[in-house]
MISELUM-605067 format. One record per residue: residue in one letter; y, x, z of N, C-alpha, C, O in turn. Coordinates in steps of 0.02 Angstrom, whole numbers, plus 50000, padded with zeros to 5 digits. Example, Ala and Ser with C-alpha at 12.3 -4.5 7.8 and 13.67 -1.06 7.14 Angstrom:
REM residues 2
A497165066050390497755061550390498355066050390498345071250423
S498885064250354499475068450357500025064550394500575067050402
This chain:
REM residues 97
M554455520455744554645519355675554085521455628553935517955579
L553785527055643553265529555599552635525355601552335524055550
S552435523255661551795519755667551825512455646551295509555632
V552405509455643552455502455622552855501655557552615498355510
G553435504555553553865503655495553585506655431553625503455378
D553295512555435553015515755376552415512055348552385510955287
P551925509855390551375505955361551595499255332551325497155281
I552075496055363552305489655336552615490655267552485486755221
S553035495755260553335496955194552805499155143552865497455084
G552295502755165551755504655120551345498755096551175498255037
I551195494255142550805488255124551195483855076550925481555025
I551825482655091552235478455048552345481854981552345478554929
G552435488454981552535492054918551925492254874551975492654813
S551335491954905550715492154865550555485454833550165485054786
I550845480154859550715473454831551005472954761550655471254713
E551635474454754551965474054689552575478554692553005477854736
E552625483254645553185487754647553605486954583553455489854531
T554125483054589554615482254536555295483954565555355485254625
D555795483854523556475485354548556715480054597557075481654644
E556505473754587556715468454633556395469354702556735468554753
T555755470854704555415471454769555605477954804555525478454865
Q555835482854768556025489154800556565488154853556535491154906
W557055483954839557585482754887557325478954948557545480155004
W556855474354937556565470754994556165475355039556155474555100
I555825480255009555445485055049555915489055093555775490155152
V556475491255065556965495155103557245490955160557315493355216
I557425484755146557715480355197557205478855252557385479055311
I556585477455233556075475955284555935482055327555855481355388
M555895487955298555785493955338556375495255384556275497155442
F556985494355359557575495455401557585490655461557695492855517
V557455484355449557465479455503556905480855553557015480455614
T556305482555528555755484155572555905490155616555795489955677
C556155495455586556315501555624556875500255674556855502755730
S557355496255655557905494655701557665490955762557855492555818
F557235485955752556985482155808556515486255853556475484955913
I556185491155824555745495455864556145499955911555985500555969
V556665502955885557045507955924557615504755964557875507856011
L557805498755948558375495455981558305494856056558795496356091
P557745492656084557715492056157557805498756193558115499056246
V557545504056165557605510656197558325513056195558595515456245
T558645512356137559325514956132559825510756173560295513456200
I559715504256177560155500056218560085501856291560585502156327
L559475502956314559375504756385559695511456401559965512356456
E559675516156355559935522756368560685523456356561025527056393
L560945519956305561635521056285562105515156295562705515856286
G561835509456313562245503456317562205499556252561915501956203
I562495493756252562415489256194562745491956131562415492456079
S563375493756133563725495656071563455502156043563285502555984
Y563425507456085563165513856060562415513356045562165516856001
G562055509256081561345508456068561205505356001560745507455965
I561595500255983561505497055918561685501855862561335502255811
I562235505455870562445510255818561925515755810561765517655753
S561665518455865561185523855858560525521355829560185525055793
A560325515155844559725512355814559805511555739559345512855701
I560395509355718560525508655647560515515455612560235516155558
I560825520455643560835527155614560135530055608559955532855557
G559735529355660559045531855658558625528155606558215531255572
S558725521655600558355517755551558545519555479558125519755435
V559185520855468559405522955402559085529655384558865530655327
G559045534155432558705540555420557975539655403557725542955357
A557635535255438556925533955425556825530955355556355532755320
V557255526355336557195523155271557335528155215556985528155165
I557845532255223558005537155172557425541955161557235543455104
V557145544455216556585549255210555965545755181555585548855144
D555865539455197555285535855170555355534555096554865535055059
E555955532955074556065531355003556135537554959555885537554903
F556465542654983556575548754944556205554454979556465557555025
K555605555754955555185560854986555475567754975555595569754918
P555595571555029555855578355020555325582954990554735582155002
R555555587754951555115592554919555325599654936555925601254940
I554835603954945554955611054953554505614654904553885613954907
N554795618454858554435621854805553975617154766553425618954748
G554205611154753553825606254715553315602354755553015597654730
Q553195604254817552715600854860553075595354899553595596654930
I552795589354899553085583854936552915584755010552325585755028
I553415584355052553315584655125553135577655148553485572855133
D552585577055184552335570555207552845567255252553135570455296
D552955560755242553445557155283553195556155354553595554355398
N552555557455368552325557155437552655562655479552715561955540
L552865567955448553225573255482553985571955482554315572855532
T554235569755425554965569455417555285563255448555865563655468
I554935557555451555245551555479555445552555552556015551355569
P554985554855596555205555755666555725561355674556175560755715
L555655566655635556135572155642556835570155620557315571455656
V556895567155563557555565355536557875559855578558465560355596
S557505554555594557805549155632557975551455703558505549555729
G557545555355734557695557955801558295562655800558705562555846
L558335566855748558905571455742559555567655732560065569455762
L559555562455691560165558655680560385554955744560985554755759
I559915552155781560085548855844560355553855893560835552455929
T560045559755897560285564955943560985567255926561405567955970
I561105568455862561775570655841562295565355858562835566955882
F562135558955847562605553555863562745553455938563325552855958
T562225554055980562335553656052562715559656078563095559056126
V562625565456047562995571356070563725570856049564165572756088
L563855568355990564555567855966564945562356001565555562956009
F564605557056021564965551556052564725550456122564965546056157
């Protein structure tokens, strides 16, 4: 997700950033991240749980990419937070279900 989804959203976001294109950036990153993680989650969890966990992980990656977390006013780089948040959300889902 980090090595493909984040650069794609960055490239698209740098072309033109308006309110209209902001939603397209989010959708494109979500779809890209979902397709990246989908084969792994389906192999490990089966089709239904694999699709749900891929969606949950992709939502986490998109949220962290769009809303940069801050600690004491310092922005935490999404290169750290995208894998941590998406992996944590997928792990929590697989443990609960």
